[in-house]
C-alpha positions in Angstrom: -0.3 24.5 -8.2 -2.5 27.1 -6.2 -3.9 30.1 -8.0 -5.8 31.6 -5.3 -6.7 30.9 -1.6 -10.2 32.3 -0.6 -10.5 32.7 3.0 -14.0 33.1 4.2 -12.7 32.5 8.0 -9.4 30.9 9.7 -7.8 31.9 12.8 -7.0 35.7 12.0 -7.6 36.0 8.5 -11.2 37.0 7.2 -12.5 37.5 4.1 -8.8 37.8 2.3 -7.9 36.3 -1.3 -4.6 35.3 -1.8 -3.4 34.8 -5.3 -0.3 33.1 -6.7 1.6 32.7 -9.7 2.6 29.9 -11.6 6.5 30.7 -10.6 8.0 31.5 -7.5 6.1 32.9 -4.5 7.3 34.6 -1.3 5.3 34.9 1.9 6.6 37.5 4.1 5.7 39.5 7.3 6.2 40.3 10.8 5.6 38.1 14.0 1.6 37.3 14.3 0.5 38.2 10.8 -0.5 34.3 10.2 2.7 33.3 7.8 2.4 30.0 9.6 -1.2 29.6 9.2 -1.0 30.4 5.7 1.8 28.0 5.0 -0.5 25.3 7.2 -3.2 26.1 4.6 -1.1 25.5 1.6 0.3 22.0 2.7 -2.9 20.7 3.4 -4.4 21.6 -0.2 -2.0 18.8 -1.1 -1.8 15.0 -0.3 1.9 13.7 0.5 3.4 12.2 -3.0 3.7 8.5 -2.6 5.5 5.6 -4.5 2.4 5.2 -6.3 2.5 8.5 -7.7 2.6 8.0 -12.1 5.1 10.7 -12.3 7.8 9.7 -9.7 10.5 8.4 -11.6 12.4 7.5 -8.4 10.9 6.3 -5.4 13.9 7.0 -3.2 12.8 10.5 -3.5 9.6 9.8 -0.9 12.1 8.9 1.5 14.5 11.9 1.5 11.5 14.2 1.8 10.5 12.0 4.7 14.1 13.0 6.3 14.0 16.7 5.6 10.5 16.8 7.1 11.3 15.2 10.3 11.4 18.2 12.5 8.0 19.6 11.4 4.1 18.3 10.9 3.1 20.3 8.3 -0.4 19.2 8.8 -2.7 21.6 10.2 -3.6 19.6 13.3 0.3 20.4 14.8 -0.7 24.3 15.2 -3.3 23.1 18.2 -0.9 20.5 19.5 -0.5 21.3 23.6 -3.5 23.3 23.9 -5.3 22.8 26.8 -8.6 23.6 25.7 -10.5 23.7 22.1 -8.8 26.4 20.0 -11.5 26.9 17.4 -10.0 28.2 14.1 -13.1 29.9 13.0 -15.2 31.0 16.0 -19.2 30.8 14.7 -18.3 30.1 11.3 -20.3 26.9 9.9 -19.4 25.1 6.4 -16.7 26.1 4.3 -13.5 28.1 6.0 -11.6 28.8 2.7 -11.7 27.8 -1.0 -8.5 26.6 -2.8 -8.2 27.5 -6.8 -5.7 25.1 -8.5 -4.2 25.6 -11.8 -5.0 22.6 -12.9 -7.9 21.0 -11.0 -11.6 22.0 -10.0 -11.6 24.4 -6.9 -11.9 22.7 -3.3 -13.8 24.0 -0.5 -12.4 22.9 2.9 -14.2 22.5 6.4 -13.3 22.0 9.7 -13.3 18.7 11.5 -13.1 17.9 15.2 -10.4 15.6 15.8 -11.2 12.5 18.0 -7.7 13.6 19.9 -8.6 16.1 22.7 -8.8 19.6 21.7 -7.7 19.2 18.3 -9.2 19.8 14.7 -8.5 18.9 11.2 -9.2 20.4 7.9 -11.1 18.3 5.3 -12.0 19.1 2.0 -15.5 18.7 0.3 -15.7 16.1 -2.1 -19.1 16.4 -4.6 -21.2 13.3 -4.7 -20.4 11.0 -7.5 -17.2 12.4 -8.1 -13.6 10.8 -7.8 -12.4 14.1 -6.3 -9.1 13.9 -4.3 -6.3 16.3 -3.3 -3.7 16.7 -6.0 -0.2 15.2 -5.3 2.5 17.6 -4.6 5.7 17.3 -2.2 5.9 19.9 0.4 9.3 20.3 1.7 9.9 22.1 5.0 13.2 23.6 5.0 13.1 25.7 8.1 15.9 28.4 9.5 18.1 25.6 10.0 18.8 25.0 6.5 19.5 28.8 5.7 22.7 28.6 7.5 25.7 27.4 5.0 27.1 24.1 6.6 30.3 25.5 7.6 28.5 27.5 10.4 27.4 24.3 12.2 29.4 23.8 15.5 28.4 20.2 14.8 26.7 17.5 12.6 23.3 17.3 15.2 21.2 19.8 12.8 21.9 17.8 9.5 22.4 14.4 10.7 18.5 13.7 9.9 19.3 13.3 5.8 22.0 10.8 6.3 21.2 9.5 2.5 22.9 11.7 -0.8 20.5 12.8 -3.3 20.1 10.1 -6.2 22.7 11.3 -9.2 20.1 12.2 -11.3 18.6 15.2 -8.9 22.5 16.0 -8.4 23.1 16.4 -12.2 19.8 18.6 -12.1 20.9 20.8 -9.3 24.5 20.8 -10.9 23.1 22.2 -14.4 20.7 24.7 -12.3 23.9 26.0 -10.9 25.5 26.2 -13.9 22.6 28.3 -15.4 22.6 30.9 -12.5 26.5 31.3 -11.9 28.3 30.1 -15.1 30.3 28.0 -13.3 30.2 24.0 -13.7 30.3 21.3 -10.7 33.1 18.9 -11.6 32.1 16.7 -8.5 30.7 16.6 -5.2 32.1 15.0 -1.9 30.3 14.3 1.3 32.2 16.0 4.4 31.4 15.8 7.9 30.5 19.5 8.5 30.8 19.7 12.1 34.9 19.9 11.8 34.8 23.0 9.5 34.1 25.4 12.4 36.7 24.5 14.3 39.3 24.9 11.4 38.2 28.5 10.6 
């Protein structure tokens, strides 16, 4: 849903544009190249999906997303958690820090907002007066490195026990259909197992 991010100044990034396609986008780079900062900007450009969204067909999906994200807070404020002194994301920069150009929404500029919590700041959008502007809804799911490993590689279930509820059947069918399109193979059935014991049997 994001077409372009135009950054004036945010942390190490200055006067730089990032353009996105309407499909899959990949962000890569070595340590210290602001990948995490960019991901936080993206996640803060939307508001969390809730049960009141008109396009939510199954309310259980919002609870599943919360469980997936329980290991990390994807909001900008979490970048400065634990700092002993105020960590200014844009020294001497006043006004807009960056602008988000959406595919299906009016562009929004974002400003720095000092939090009441000591040594923390948040990033807030500029809303035009007299309008009903708001952040668009979008599910933000943080997978993390742990979810790139096959389940059989886990010594125990500690890393995956947070998601205790299986996906609703409608999503399981959709995943099976996508899998068939990619591989040509059909999934006839799925069974939840205790993955921790697989490693011991290898």
